[in-house]
TIVO-2410 file (N, C-alpha, C; in nm, 3 decimals):
# residues 193
REC num residu      c1      c2      c3 atome chaine
REC   1      M   3.720  10.672   3.784     N      A
REC   1      M   3.720  10.680   3.929    CA      A
REC   1      M   3.850  10.624   3.986     C      A
REC   2      R   3.892  10.508   3.931     N      A
REC   2      R   4.015  10.448   3.981    CA      A
REC   2      R   4.136  10.535   3.951     C      A
REC   3      R   4.136  10.596   3.833     N      A
REC   3      R   4.249  10.683   3.797    CA      A
REC   3      R   4.255  10.803   3.891     C      A
REC   4      A   4.142  10.858   3.925     N      A
REC   4      A   4.139  10.972   4.016    CA      A
REC   4      A   4.191  10.932   4.154     C      A
REC   5      L   4.151  10.814   4.201     N      A
REC   5      L   4.197  10.764   4.331    CA      A
REC   5      L   4.347  10.738   4.327     C      A
REC   6      W   4.394  10.678   4.217     N      A
REC   6      W   4.537  10.651   4.199    CA      A
REC   6      W   4.617  10.781   4.197     C      A
REC   7      A   4.569  10.880   4.122     N      A
REC   7      A   4.638  11.009   4.114    CA      A
REC   7      A   4.640  11.079   4.249     C      A
REC   8      A   4.530  11.072   4.323     N      A
REC   8      A   4.525  11.133   4.456    CA      A
REC   8      A   4.623  11.065   4.551     C      A
REC   9      S   4.635  10.933   4.541     N      A
REC   9      S   4.729  10.859   4.626    CA      A
REC   9      S   4.873  10.900   4.598     C      A
REC  10      I   4.906  10.913   4.470     N      A
REC  10      I   5.042  10.954   4.433    CA      A
REC  10      I   5.070  11.096   4.481     C      A
REC  11      L   4.974  11.184   4.464     N      A
REC  11      L   4.992  11.322   4.508    CA      A
REC  11      L   5.011  11.329   4.659     C      A
REC  12      L   4.933  11.252   4.734     N      A
REC  12      L   4.944  11.249   4.880    CA      A
REC  12      L   5.081  11.197   4.921     C      A
REC  13      L   5.128  11.091   4.857     N      A
REC  13      L   5.258  11.034   4.888    CA      A
REC  13      L   5.370  11.133   4.857     C      A
REC  14      A   5.363  11.199   4.744     N      A
REC  14      A   5.465  11.297   4.707    CA      A
REC  14      A   5.467  11.414   4.804     C      A
REC  15      T   5.350  11.457   4.847     N      A
REC  15      T   5.340  11.567   4.943    CA      A
REC  15      T   5.400  11.526   5.076     C      A
REC  16      A   5.372  11.406   5.123     N      A
REC  16      A   5.423  11.359   5.251    CA      A
REC  16      A   5.574  11.346   5.249     C      A
REC  17      C   5.630  11.297   5.138     N      A
REC  17      C   5.775  11.281   5.127    CA      A
REC  17      C   5.845  11.416   5.125     C      A
REC  18      G   5.784  11.516   5.068     N      A
REC  18      G   5.846  11.647   5.056    CA      A
REC  18      G   5.835  11.733   5.181     C      A
REC  19      Q   5.746  11.698   5.273     N      A
REC  19      Q   5.724  11.781   5.391    CA      A
REC  19      Q   5.847  11.788   5.481     C      A
REC  20      E   5.916  11.677   5.499     N      A
REC  20      E   6.033  11.676   5.585    CA      A
REC  20      E   6.143  11.763   5.525     C      A
REC  21      Q   6.164  11.757   5.393     N      A
REC  21      Q   6.263  11.842   5.329    CA      A
REC  21      Q   6.224  11.988   5.340     C      A
REC  22      D   6.095  12.018   5.319     N      A
REC  22      D   6.048  12.156   5.330    CA      A
REC  22      D   6.070  12.210   5.471     C      A
REC  23      A   6.044  12.127   5.572     N      A
REC  23      A   6.063  12.170   5.712    CA      A
REC  23      A   6.210  12.201   5.738     C      A
REC  24      A   6.299  12.119   5.686     N      A
REC  24      A   6.442  12.142   5.706    CA      A
REC  24      A   6.486  12.271   5.638     C      A
REC  25      Q   6.435  12.296   5.517     N      A
REC  25      Q   6.473  12.415   5.444    CA      A
REC  25      Q   6.414  12.541   5.507     C      A
REC  26      A   6.298  12.530   5.568     N      A
REC  26      A   6.233  12.646   5.629    CA      A
REC  26      A   6.287  12.676   5.767     C      A
REC  27      G   6.379  12.592   5.816     N      A
REC  27      G   6.435  12.616   5.948    CA      A
REC  27      G   6.352  12.557   6.061     C      A
REC  28      Q   6.247  12.486   6.027     N      A
REC  28      Q   6.165  12.422   6.130    CA      A
REC  28      Q   6.235  12.296   6.175     C      A
REC  29      P   6.213  12.256   6.301     N      A
REC  29      P   6.278  12.134   6.348    CA      A
REC  29      P   6.227  12.011   6.275     C      A
REC  30      V   6.320  11.923   6.237     N      A
REC  30      V   6.287  11.797   6.173    CA      A
REC  30      V   6.279  11.692   6.284     C      A
REC  31      R   6.194  11.594   6.264     N      A
REC  31      R   6.175  11.490   6.364    CA      A
REC  31      R   6.309  11.428   6.404     C      A
REC  32      K   6.334  11.419   6.535     N      A
REC  32      K   6.457  11.361   6.587    CA      A
REC  32      K   6.458  11.211   6.558     C      A
REC  33      P   6.573  11.158   6.515     N      A
REC  33      P   6.579  11.014   6.487    CA      A
REC  33      P   6.544  10.932   6.611     C      A
REC  34      L   6.468  10.826   6.589     N      A
REC  34      L   6.428  10.738   6.698    CA      A
REC  34      L   6.544  10.649   6.741     C      A
REC  35      Y   6.626  10.607   6.645     N      A
REC  35      Y   6.740  10.520   6.671    CA      A
REC  35      Y   6.868  10.598   6.647     C      A
REC  36      F   6.982  10.531   6.659     N      A
REC  36      F   7.109  10.597   6.633    CA      A
REC  36      F   7.110  10.654   6.491     C      A
REC  37      D   7.160  10.775   6.474     N      A
REC  37      D   7.156  10.846   6.346    CA      A
REC  37      D   7.275  10.807   6.257     C      A
REC  38      V   7.266  10.691   6.193     N      A
REC  38      V   7.371  10.643   6.104    CA      A
REC  38      V   7.390  10.739   5.987     C      A
REC  39      K   7.281  10.783   5.928     N      A
REC  39      K   7.288  10.873   5.813    CA      A
REC  39      K   7.358  11.004   5.851     C      A
REC  40      G   7.323  11.060   5.965     N      A
REC  40      G   7.387  11.184   6.011    CA      A
REC  40      G   7.537  11.167   6.033     C      A
REC  41      L   7.575  11.053   6.093     N      A
REC  41      L   7.716  11.025   6.115    CA      A
REC  41      L   7.790  11.013   5.981     C      A
REC  42      L   7.732  10.940   5.887     N      A
REC  42      L   7.796  10.922   5.757    CA      A
REC  42      L   7.805  11.053   5.679     C      A
REC  43      D   7.699  11.133   5.683     N      A
REC  43      D   7.704  11.264   5.615    CA      A
REC  43      D   7.815  11.350   5.673     C      A
REC  44      N   7.827  11.351   5.806     N      A
REC  44      N   7.929  11.430   5.873    CA      A
REC  44      N   8.069  11.379   5.839     C      A
REC  45      Q   8.088  11.246   5.840     N      A
REC  45      Q   8.218  11.188   5.808    CA      A
REC  45      Q   8.256  11.217   5.662     C      A
REC  46      T   8.160  11.207   5.573     N      A
REC  46      T   8.186  11.236   5.432    CA      A
REC  46      T   8.236  11.379   5.416     C      A
REC  47      K   8.171  11.471   5.484     N      A
REC  47      K   8.210  11.613   5.478    CA      A
REC  47      K   8.351  11.633   5.535     C      A
REC  48      L   8.377  11.577   5.654     N      A
REC  48      L   8.508  11.594   5.718    CA      A
REC  48      L   8.621  11.530   5.637     C      A
REC  49      L   8.597  11.408   5.589     N      A
REC  49      L   8.701  11.338   5.514    CA      A
REC  49      L   8.726  11.402   5.378     C      A
REC  50      T   8.624  11.459   5.318     N      A
REC  50      T   8.643  11.531   5.192    CA      A
REC  50      T   8.730  11.654   5.215     C      A
REC  51      Q   8.714  11.719   5.330     N      A
REC  51      Q   8.797  11.836   5.362    CA      A
REC  51      Q   8.942  11.796   5.391     C      A
REC  52      H   8.962  11.688   5.468     N      A
REC  52      H   9.097  11.644   5.507    CA      A
REC  52      H   9.170  11.571   5.394     C      A
REC  53      R   9.097  11.507   5.304     N      A
REC  53      R   9.150  11.435   5.189    CA      A
REC  53      R   9.258  11.332   5.225     C      A
REC  54      P   9.231  11.242   5.320     N      A
REC  54      P   9.332  11.141   5.352    CA      A
REC  54      P   9.334  11.029   5.248     C      A
REC  55      A   9.448  10.962   5.240     N      A
REC  55      A   9.459  10.841   5.158    CA      A
REC  55      A   9.407  10.724   5.241     C      A
REC  56      V   9.385  10.610   5.176     N      A
REC  56      V   9.342  10.491   5.247    CA      A
REC  56      V   9.426  10.371   5.203     C      A
REC  57      E   9.434  10.274   5.292     N      A
REC  57      E   9.497  10.147   5.260    CA      A
REC  57      E   9.388  10.040   5.264     C      A
REC  58      K   9.371   9.970   5.151     N      A
REC  58      K   9.265   9.870   5.140    CA      A
REC  58      K   9.325   9.730   5.133     C      A
REC  59      Q   9.265   9.641   5.209     N      A
REC  59      Q   9.300   9.499   5.204    CA      A
REC  59      Q   9.176   9.422   5.164     C      A
REC  60      V   9.186   9.345   5.056     N      A
REC  60      V   9.073   9.270   5.005    CA      A
REC  60      V   9.110   9.122   5.003     C      A
REC  61      A   9.025   9.041   5.066     N      A
REC  61      A   9.045   8.896   5.063    CA      A
REC  61      A   8.973   8.842   4.940     C      A
REC  62      L   9.048   8.772   4.858     N      A
REC  62      L   8.995   8.719   4.734    CA      A
REC  62      L   8.941   8.577   4.753     C      A
REC  63      R   8.876   8.527   4.649     N      A
REC  63      R   8.810   8.397   4.653    CA      A
REC  63      R   8.906   8.285   4.693     C      A
REC  64      N   9.031   8.289   4.646     N      A
REC  64      N   9.126   8.183   4.675    CA      A
REC  64      N   9.195   8.199   4.810     C      A
REC  65      G   9.157   8.300   4.887     N      A
REC  65      G   9.212   8.320   5.020    CA      A
REC  65      G   9.328   8.416   5.027     C      A
REC  66      T   9.382   8.457   4.914     N      A
REC  66      T   9.492   8.553   4.916    CA      A
REC  66      T   9.438   8.692   4.948     C      A
REC  67      V   9.524   8.772   5.007     N      A
REC  67      V   9.486   8.908   5.044    CA      A
REC  67      V   9.568   9.005   4.960     C      A
REC  68      E   9.500   9.098   4.897     N      A
REC  68      E   9.568   9.203   4.820    CA      A
REC  68      E   9.556   9.334   4.895     C      A
REC  69      T   9.665   9.409   4.900     N      A
REC  69      T   9.667   9.538   4.969    CA      A
REC  69      T   9.703   9.645   4.868     C      A
REC  70      T   9.632   9.755   4.874     N      A
REC  70      T   9.660   9.867   4.785    CA      A
REC  70      T   9.638   9.998   4.859     C      A
REC  71      R   9.707  10.099   4.814     N      A
REC  71      R   9.692  10.232   4.871    CA      A
REC  71      R   9.622  10.321   4.768     C      A
REC  72      V   9.518  10.392   4.813     N      A
REC  72      V   9.443  10.481   4.725    CA      A
REC  72      V   9.462  10.623   4.779     C      A
REC  73      E   9.518  10.709   4.693     N      A
REC  73      E   9.550  10.846   4.736    CA      A
REC  73      E   9.430  10.940   4.736     C      A
REC  74      Q   9.346  10.930   4.635     N      A
REC  74      Q   9.229  11.018   4.625    CA      A
REC  74      Q   9.102  10.935   4.635     C      A
REC  75      V   9.019  10.968   4.731     N      A
REC  75      V   8.899  10.889   4.758    CA      A
REC  75      V   8.776  10.979   4.744     C      A
REC  76      D   8.676  10.931   4.674     N      A
REC  76      D   8.547  10.999   4.668    CA      A
REC  76      D   8.464  10.944   4.784     C      A
REC  77      W   8.461  11.017   4.893     N      A
REC  77      W   8.401  10.967   5.017    CA      A
REC  77      W   8.252  10.945   5.006     C      A
REC  78      S   8.184  11.019   4.923     N      A
REC  78      S   8.040  10.998   4.908    CA      A
REC  78      S   8.012  10.861   4.846     C      A
REC  79      K   8.101  10.815   4.759     N      A
REC  79      K   8.086  10.681   4.700    CA      A
REC  79      K   8.146  10.573   4.791     C      A
REC  80      E   8.257  10.604   4.854     N      A
REC  80      E   8.328  10.507   4.937    CA      A
REC  80      E   8.242  10.457   5.054     C      A
REC  81      L   8.167  10.546   5.116     N      A
REC  81      L   8.086  10.509   5.234    CA      A
REC  81      L   7.943  10.473   5.199     C      A
REC  82      Q   7.910  10.468   5.071     N      A
REC  82      Q   7.771  10.447   5.027    CA      A
REC  82      Q   7.710  10.319   5.083     C      A
REC  83      I   7.784  10.211   5.090     N      A
REC  83      I   7.729  10.084   5.138    CA      A
REC  83      I   7.681  10.093   5.283     C      A
REC  84      F   7.743  10.180   5.362     N      A
REC  84      F   7.706  10.192   5.503    CA      A
REC  84      F   7.571  10.260   5.525     C      A
REC  85      Y   7.522  10.333   5.425     N      A
REC  85      Y   7.390  10.395   5.436    CA      A
REC  85      Y   7.280  10.288   5.443     C      A
REC  86      Q   7.310  10.165   5.401     N      A
REC  86      Q   7.213  10.056   5.413    CA      A
REC  86      Q   7.180  10.026   5.559     C      A
REC  87      A   7.267  10.065   5.651     N      A
REC  87      A   7.247  10.038   5.794    CA      A
REC  87      A   7.155  10.140   5.861     C      A
REC  88      D   7.106  10.238   5.787     N      A
REC  88      D   7.017  10.340   5.843    CA      A
REC  88      D   6.880  10.279   5.874     C      A
REC  89      I   6.842  10.281   6.001     N      A
REC  89      I   6.711  10.226   6.042    CA      A
REC  89      I   6.616  10.337   6.086     C      A
REC  90      N   6.646  10.461   6.053     N      A
REC  90      N   6.561  10.573   6.092    CA      A
REC  90      N   6.462  10.615   5.985     C      A
REC  91      K   6.432  10.528   5.892     N      A
REC  91      K   6.333  10.560   5.791    CA      A
REC  91      K   6.195  10.561   5.855     C      A
REC  92      P   6.106  10.649   5.811     N      A
REC  92      P   5.972  10.657   5.872    CA      A
REC  92      P   5.898  10.523   5.876     C      A
REC  93      A   5.915  10.440   5.775     N      A
REC  93      A   5.846  10.311   5.771    CA      A
REC  93      A   5.898  10.215   5.878     C      A
REC  94      L   6.014  10.243   5.937     N      A
REC  94      L   6.074  10.153   6.036    CA      A
REC  94      L   6.056  10.201   6.181     C      A
REC  95      R   5.979  10.308   6.201     N      A
REC  95      R   5.957  10.356   6.339    CA      A
REC  95      R   5.890  10.245   6.420     C      A
REC  96      G   5.951  10.209   6.530     N      A
REC  96      G   5.897  10.106   6.616    CA      A
REC  96      G   5.931   9.964   6.572     C      A
REC  97      A   6.013   9.949   6.467     N      A
REC  97      A   6.045   9.816   6.414    CA      A
REC  97      A   6.163   9.751   6.486     C      A
REC  98      Y   6.233   9.827   6.570     N      A
REC  98      Y   6.352   9.776   6.639    CA      A
REC  98      Y   6.338   9.793   6.790     C      A
REC  99      E   6.393   9.695   6.862     N      A
REC  99      E   6.401   9.703   7.007    CA      A
REC  99      E   6.542   9.747   7.043     C      A
REC 100      A   6.553   9.839   7.137     N      A
REC 100      A   6.684   9.888   7.179    CA      A
REC 100      A   6.720   9.828   7.314     C      A
REC 101      Q   6.839   9.772   7.321     N      A
REC 101      Q   6.892   9.723   7.448    CA      A
REC 101      Q   6.990   9.827   7.497     C      A
REC 102      S   6.964   9.878   7.617     N      A
REC 102      S   7.046   9.985   7.672    CA      A
REC 102      S   7.177   9.931   7.728     C      A
REC 103      P   7.271  10.022   7.754     N      A
REC 103      P   7.400   9.981   7.808    CA      A
REC 103      P   7.386   9.917   7.946     C      A
REC 104      Q   7.486   9.838   7.981     N      A
REC 104      Q   7.486   9.775   8.112    CA      A
REC 104      Q   7.505   9.880   8.220     C      A
REC 105      A   7.438   9.861   8.333     N      A
REC 105      A   7.449   9.955   8.445    CA      A
REC 105      A   7.593   9.956   8.496     C      A
REC 106      G   7.642  10.074   8.527     N      A
REC 106      G   7.776  10.089   8.582    CA      A
REC 106      G   7.885  10.113   8.480     C      A
REC 107      D   7.858  10.089   8.353     N      A
REC 107      D   7.958  10.112   8.250    CA      A
REC 107      D   7.948  10.257   8.202     C      A
REC 108      T   8.031  10.342   8.258     N      A
REC 108      T   8.024  10.485   8.225    CA      A
REC 108      T   8.126  10.525   8.119     C      A
REC 109      I   8.221  10.435   8.088     N      A
REC 109      I   8.324  10.468   7.989    CA      A
REC 109      I   8.270  10.442   7.849     C      A
REC 110      N   8.223  10.321   7.824     N      A
REC 110      N   8.170  10.283   7.694    CA      A
REC 110      N   8.020  10.267   7.702     C      A
REC 111      L   7.949  10.336   7.615     N      A
REC 111      L   7.804  10.321   7.606    CA      A
REC 111      L   7.774  10.233   7.486     C      A
REC 112      V   7.718  10.117   7.512     N      A
REC 112      V   7.686  10.024   7.405    CA      A
REC 112      V   7.535  10.013   7.396     C      A
REC 113      K   7.483  10.029   7.276     N      A
REC 113      K   7.340  10.015   7.253    CA      A
REC 113      K   7.322   9.924   7.133     C      A
REC 114      V   7.233   9.827   7.146     N      A
REC 114      V   7.208   9.732   7.039    CA      A
REC 114      V   7.062   9.744   6.997     C      A
REC 115      Y   7.039   9.763   6.868     N      A
REC 115      Y   6.905   9.770   6.811    CA      A
REC 115      Y   6.881   9.641   6.734     C      A
REC 116      R   6.780   9.565   6.774     N      A
REC 116      R   6.747   9.439   6.707    CA      A
REC 116      R   6.610   9.451   6.641     C      A
REC 117      R   6.601   9.399   6.520     N      A
REC 117      R   6.475   9.401   6.447    CA      A
REC 117      R   6.375   9.310   6.518     C      A
REC 118      K   6.254   9.359   6.534     N      A
REC 118      K   6.147   9.281   6.596    CA      A
REC 118      K   6.102   9.170   6.502     C      A
REC 119      A   6.052   9.062   6.561     N      A
REC 119      A   6.002   8.948   6.482    CA      A
REC 119      A   5.888   8.994   6.393     C      A
REC 120      G   5.886   8.941   6.272     N      A
REC 120      G   5.779   8.973   6.178    CA      A
REC 120      G   5.801   9.100   6.097     C      A
REC 121      I   5.907   9.174   6.125     N      A
REC 121      I   5.937   9.297   6.051    CA      A
REC 121      I   6.030   9.263   5.935     C      A
REC 122      E   5.996   9.311   5.816     N      A
REC 122      E   6.078   9.289   5.697    CA      A
REC 122      E   6.169   9.409   5.676     C      A
REC 123      N   6.298   9.387   5.693     N      A
REC 123      N   6.399   9.489   5.662    CA      A
REC 123      N   6.534   9.420   5.654     C      A
REC 124      I   6.623   9.474   5.576     N      A
REC 124      I   6.754   9.414   5.554    CA      A
REC 124      I   6.841   9.417   5.680     C      A
REC 125      V   6.825   9.518   5.767     N      A
REC 125      V   6.910   9.531   5.885    CA      A
REC 125      V   6.856   9.443   5.998     C      A
REC 126      D   6.932   9.340   6.034     N      A
REC 126      D   6.895   9.253   6.146    CA      A
REC 126      D   6.926   9.321   6.278     C      A
REC 127      Q   7.045   9.379   6.284     N      A
REC 127      Q   7.093   9.434   6.410    CA      A
REC 127      Q   7.188   9.549   6.384     C      A
REC 128      L   7.183   9.648   6.471     N      A
REC 128      L   7.276   9.761   6.468    CA      A
REC 128      L   7.333   9.775   6.608     C      A
REC 129      R   7.465   9.767   6.619     N      A
REC 129      R   7.532   9.779   6.749    CA      A
REC 129      R   7.616   9.906   6.746     C      A
REC 130      V   7.596   9.991   6.846     N      A
REC 130      V   7.665  10.120   6.852    CA      A
REC 130      V   7.741  10.128   6.984     C      A
REC 131      E   7.869  10.156   6.975     N      A
REC 131      E   7.953  10.172   7.094    CA      A
REC 131      E   8.016  10.310   7.088     C      A
REC 132      E   7.995  10.388   7.192     N      A
REC 132      E   8.051  10.523   7.197    CA      A
REC 132      E   8.114  10.546   7.334     C      A
REC 133      N   8.212  10.638   7.339     N      A
REC 133      N   8.262  10.681   7.468    CA      A
REC 133      N   8.272  10.833   7.469     C      A
REC 134      D   8.316  10.888   7.579     N      A
REC 134      D   8.312  11.033   7.596    CA      A
REC 134      D   8.422  11.108   7.520     C      A
REC 135      T   8.506  11.040   7.445     N      A
REC 135      T   8.610  11.109   7.367    CA      A
REC 135      T   8.575  11.112   7.218     C      A
REC 136      Q   8.447  11.103   7.185     N      A
REC 136      Q   8.400  11.101   7.047    CA      A
REC 136      Q   8.464  10.987   6.968     C      A
REC 137      S   8.483  10.876   7.034     N      A
REC 137      S   8.537  10.757   6.970    CA      A
REC 137      S   8.435  10.645   6.985     C      A
REC 138      G   8.439  10.552   6.894     N      A
REC 138      G   8.346  10.442   6.904    CA      A
REC 138      G   8.347  10.354   6.782     C      A
REC 139      A   8.245  10.269   6.774     N      A
REC 139      A   8.232  10.175   6.664    CA      A
REC 139      A   8.085  10.149   6.637     C      A
REC 140      I   8.056  10.121   6.511     N      A
REC 140      I   7.921  10.084   6.470    CA      A
REC 140      I   7.934   9.953   6.392     C      A
REC 141      E   7.848   9.859   6.426     N      A
REC 141      E   7.846   9.733   6.353    CA      A
REC 141      E   7.703   9.702   6.314     C      A
REC 142      A   7.682   9.676   6.186     N      A
REC 142      A   7.548   9.642   6.136    CA      A
REC 142      A   7.554   9.506   6.068     C      A
REC 143      V   7.454   9.423   6.096     N      A
REC 143      V   7.441   9.294   6.031    CA      A
REC 143      V   7.321   9.302   5.938     C      A
REC 144      L   7.345   9.280   5.809     N      A
REC 144      L   7.241   9.291   5.707    CA      A
REC 144      L   7.219   9.155   5.641     C      A
REC 145      T   7.094   9.115   5.628     N      A
REC 145      T   7.063   8.984   5.570    CA      A
REC 145      T   6.951   8.996   5.468     C      A
REC 146      Q   6.970   8.927   5.357     N      A
REC 146      Q   6.865   8.909   5.256    CA      A
REC 146      Q   6.852   8.760   5.234     C      A
REC 147      D   6.730   8.709   5.238     N      A
REC 147      D   6.709   8.566   5.223    CA      A
REC 147      D   6.579   8.541   5.149     C      A
REC 148      N   6.588   8.474   5.035     N      A
REC 148      N   6.470   8.432   4.961    CA      A
REC 148      N   6.503   8.299   4.894     C      A
REC 149      P   6.408   8.236   4.828     N      A
REC 149      P   6.435   8.103   4.771    CA      A
REC 149      P   6.549   8.097   4.669     C      A
REC 150      L   6.585   8.209   4.607     N      A
REC 150      L   6.690   8.208   4.505    CA      A
REC 150      L   6.824   8.264   4.551     C      A
REC 151      F   6.823   8.341   4.660     N      A
REC 151      F   6.942   8.418   4.695    CA      A
REC 151      F   6.951   8.434   4.846     C      A
REC 152      F   7.074   8.419   4.899     N      A
REC 152      F   7.101   8.448   5.039    CA      A
REC 152      F   7.223   8.539   5.045     C      A
REC 153      S   7.215   8.642   5.128     N      A
REC 153      S   7.327   8.732   5.146    CA      A
REC 153      S   7.330   8.778   5.292     C      A
REC 154      R   7.447   8.777   5.350     N      A
REC 154      R   7.465   8.827   5.486    CA      A
REC 154      R   7.595   8.905   5.488     C      A
REC 155      K   7.589   9.032   5.532     N      A
REC 155      K   7.709   9.113   5.543    CA      A
REC 155      K   7.716   9.179   5.679     C      A
REC 156      T   7.837   9.197   5.723     N      A
REC 156      T   7.863   9.269   5.847    CA      A
REC 156      T   7.944   9.393   5.810     C      A
REC 157      L   7.889   9.508   5.845     N      A
REC 157      L   7.954   9.637   5.817    CA      A
REC 157      L   8.004   9.694   5.950     C      A
REC 158      T   8.129   9.733   5.955     N      A
REC 158      T   8.187   9.787   6.079    CA      A
REC 158      T   8.257   9.919   6.048     C      A
REC 159      L   8.227  10.020   6.129     N      A
REC 159      L   8.294  10.151   6.120    CA      A
REC 159      L   8.359  10.179   6.255     C      A
REC 160      N   8.483  10.227   6.254     N      A
REC 160      N   8.551  10.267   6.377    CA      A
REC 160      N   8.595  10.412   6.362     C      A
REC 161      Y   8.574  10.490   6.466     N      A
REC 161      Y   8.617  10.629   6.461    CA      A
REC 161      Y   8.678  10.669   6.594     C      A
REC 162      Q   8.775  10.761   6.587     N      A
REC 162      Q   8.841  10.813   6.706    CA      A
REC 162      Q   8.844  10.964   6.698     C      A
REC 163      H   8.816  11.027   6.810     N      A
REC 163      H   8.818  11.172   6.821    CA      A
REC 163      H   8.734  11.238   6.711     C      A
REC 164      G   8.621  11.174   6.680     N      A
REC 164      G   8.526  11.231   6.586    CA      A
REC 164      G   8.556  11.208   6.439     C      A
REC 165      L   8.661  11.130   6.407     N      A
REC 165      L   8.697  11.109   6.267    CA      A
REC 165      L   8.715  10.960   6.238     C      A
REC 166      L   8.657  10.916   6.129     N      A
REC 166      L   8.665  10.777   6.087    CA      A
REC 166      L   8.810  10.735   6.070     C      A
REC 167      N   8.846  10.618   6.128     N      A
REC 167      N   8.984  10.572   6.110    CA      A
REC 167      N   8.994  10.435   6.043     C      A
REC 168      S   8.884  10.356   6.044     N      A
REC 168      S   8.886  10.229   5.971    CA      A
REC 168      S   8.743  10.179   5.951     C      A
REC 169      Y   8.728  10.091   5.853     N      A
REC 169      Y   8.598  10.028   5.830    CA      A
REC 169      Y   8.619   9.896   5.759     C      A
REC 170      K   8.519   9.810   5.772     N      A
REC 170      K   8.532   9.675   5.718    CA      A
REC 170      K   8.397   9.627   5.668     C      A
REC 171      V   8.401   9.554   5.559     N      A
REC 171      V   8.282   9.488   5.504    CA      A
REC 171      V   8.319   9.343   5.484     C      A
REC 172      E   8.245   9.253   5.546     N      A
REC 172      E   8.267   9.111   5.521    CA      A
REC 172      E   8.131   9.045   5.503     C      A
REC 173      G   8.130   8.945   5.416     N      A
REC 173      G   8.001   8.884   5.390    CA      A
REC 173      G   8.009   8.752   5.317     C      A
REC 174      V   7.890   8.700   5.294     N      A
REC 174      V   7.874   8.574   5.222    CA      A
REC 174      V   7.753   8.587   5.132     C      A
REC 175      Q   7.762   8.533   5.011     N      A
REC 175      Q   7.651   8.531   4.917    CA      A
REC 175      Q   7.635   8.391   4.862     C      A
REC 176      K   7.511   8.350   4.843     N      A
REC 176      K   7.484   8.218   4.786    CA      A
REC 176      K   7.365   8.230   4.693     C      A
REC 177      L   7.387   8.198   4.566     N      A
REC 177      L   7.280   8.189   4.468    CA      A
REC 177      L   7.251   8.042   4.445     C      A
REC 178      V   7.126   8.010   4.418     N      A
REC 178      V   7.087   7.873   4.391    CA      A
REC 178      V   7.172   7.821   4.274     C      A
REC 179      M   7.226   7.701   4.290     N      A
REC 179      M   7.305   7.631   4.188    CA      A
REC 179      M   7.442   7.695   4.162     C      A
REC 180      F   7.488   7.783   4.250     N      A
REC 180      F   7.621   7.841   4.238    CA      A
REC 180      F   7.695   7.822   4.370     C      A
REC 181      D   7.828   7.831   4.364     N      A
REC 181      D   7.909   7.819   4.485    CA      A
REC 181      D   7.886   7.938   4.577     C      A
REC 182      T   7.913   7.916   4.704     N      A
REC 182      T   7.906   8.024   4.803    CA      A
REC 182      T   8.026   8.115   4.784     C      A
REC 183      L   8.002   8.245   4.787     N      A
REC 183      L   8.107   8.345   4.772    CA      A
REC 183      L   8.125   8.416   4.906     C      A
REC 184      R   8.246   8.413   4.958     N      A
REC 184      R   8.280   8.486   5.080    CA      A
REC 184      R   8.374   8.599   5.042     C      A
REC 185      Y   8.356   8.714   5.104     N      A
REC 185      Y   8.439   8.829   5.071    CA      A
REC 185      Y   8.467   8.911   5.195     C      A
REC 186      S   8.574   8.987   5.189     N      A
REC 186      S   8.613   9.072   5.300    CA      A
REC 186      S   8.696   9.187   5.247     C      A
REC 187      A   8.669   9.307   5.294     N      A
REC 187      A   8.747   9.425   5.259    CA      A
REC 187      A   8.766   9.508   5.385     C      A
REC 188      T   8.891   9.538   5.415     N      A
REC 188      T   8.924   9.619   5.531    CA      A
REC 188      T   8.995   9.745   5.484     C      A
REC 189      V   8.953   9.858   5.535     N      A
REC 189      V   9.011   9.987   5.492    CA      A
REC 189      V   9.059  10.063   5.614     C      A
REC 190      R   9.181  10.113   5.604     N      A
REC 190      R   9.238  10.196   5.710    CA      A
REC 190      R   9.259  10.336   5.653     C      A
REC 191      V   9.207  10.436   5.724     N      A
REC 191      V   9.221  10.575   5.681    CA      A
REC 191      V   9.356  10.625   5.729     C      A
REC 192      L   9.436  10.678   5.638     N      A
REC 192      L   9.571  10.725   5.669    CA      A
REC 192      L   9.568  10.876   5.692     C      A
REC 193      L   9.561  10.915   5.816     N      A
REC 193      L   9.554  11.058   5.849    CA      A
REC 193      L   9.690  11.114   5.879     C      A
***
């Protein structure tokens, strides 16, 4: 009896996960994202940057405080932007998990929206801040935190784009494992178009 119930649960879960993909393939409308569509933006940027094939300049701050700069001519954008997919808060399990603060009244040039995780909700993304203007330019900043008795991690992910194309991004953070030193890191990337 338990095996039958377990098998039915797995089948139901697999069916539910596949319905959204089936709807997209059949041309039916897929549910509109409740929050800012980070995944859609990243998918679009990956496609555009793969077509344009720009080089990048990377600056990495090392443990001893020195900064190393390097130029990378060929970039695999699907791998390069992978860390930013962690900022996606449009997963079905997170519907209603964030409060949105709307832009200030009277600010018609820059639209700023901040999504904050509600108290009692477990998710890595604490906050997502989105700034856009009418020239397809803007910035996205996500603060991600993991905290448990053995490990603490906090990272800030920032993407900047102008005229619809990514021009820079940054990852900075801190990690602390029990009985080990705190590790701080920073990487800044400029897209050379």
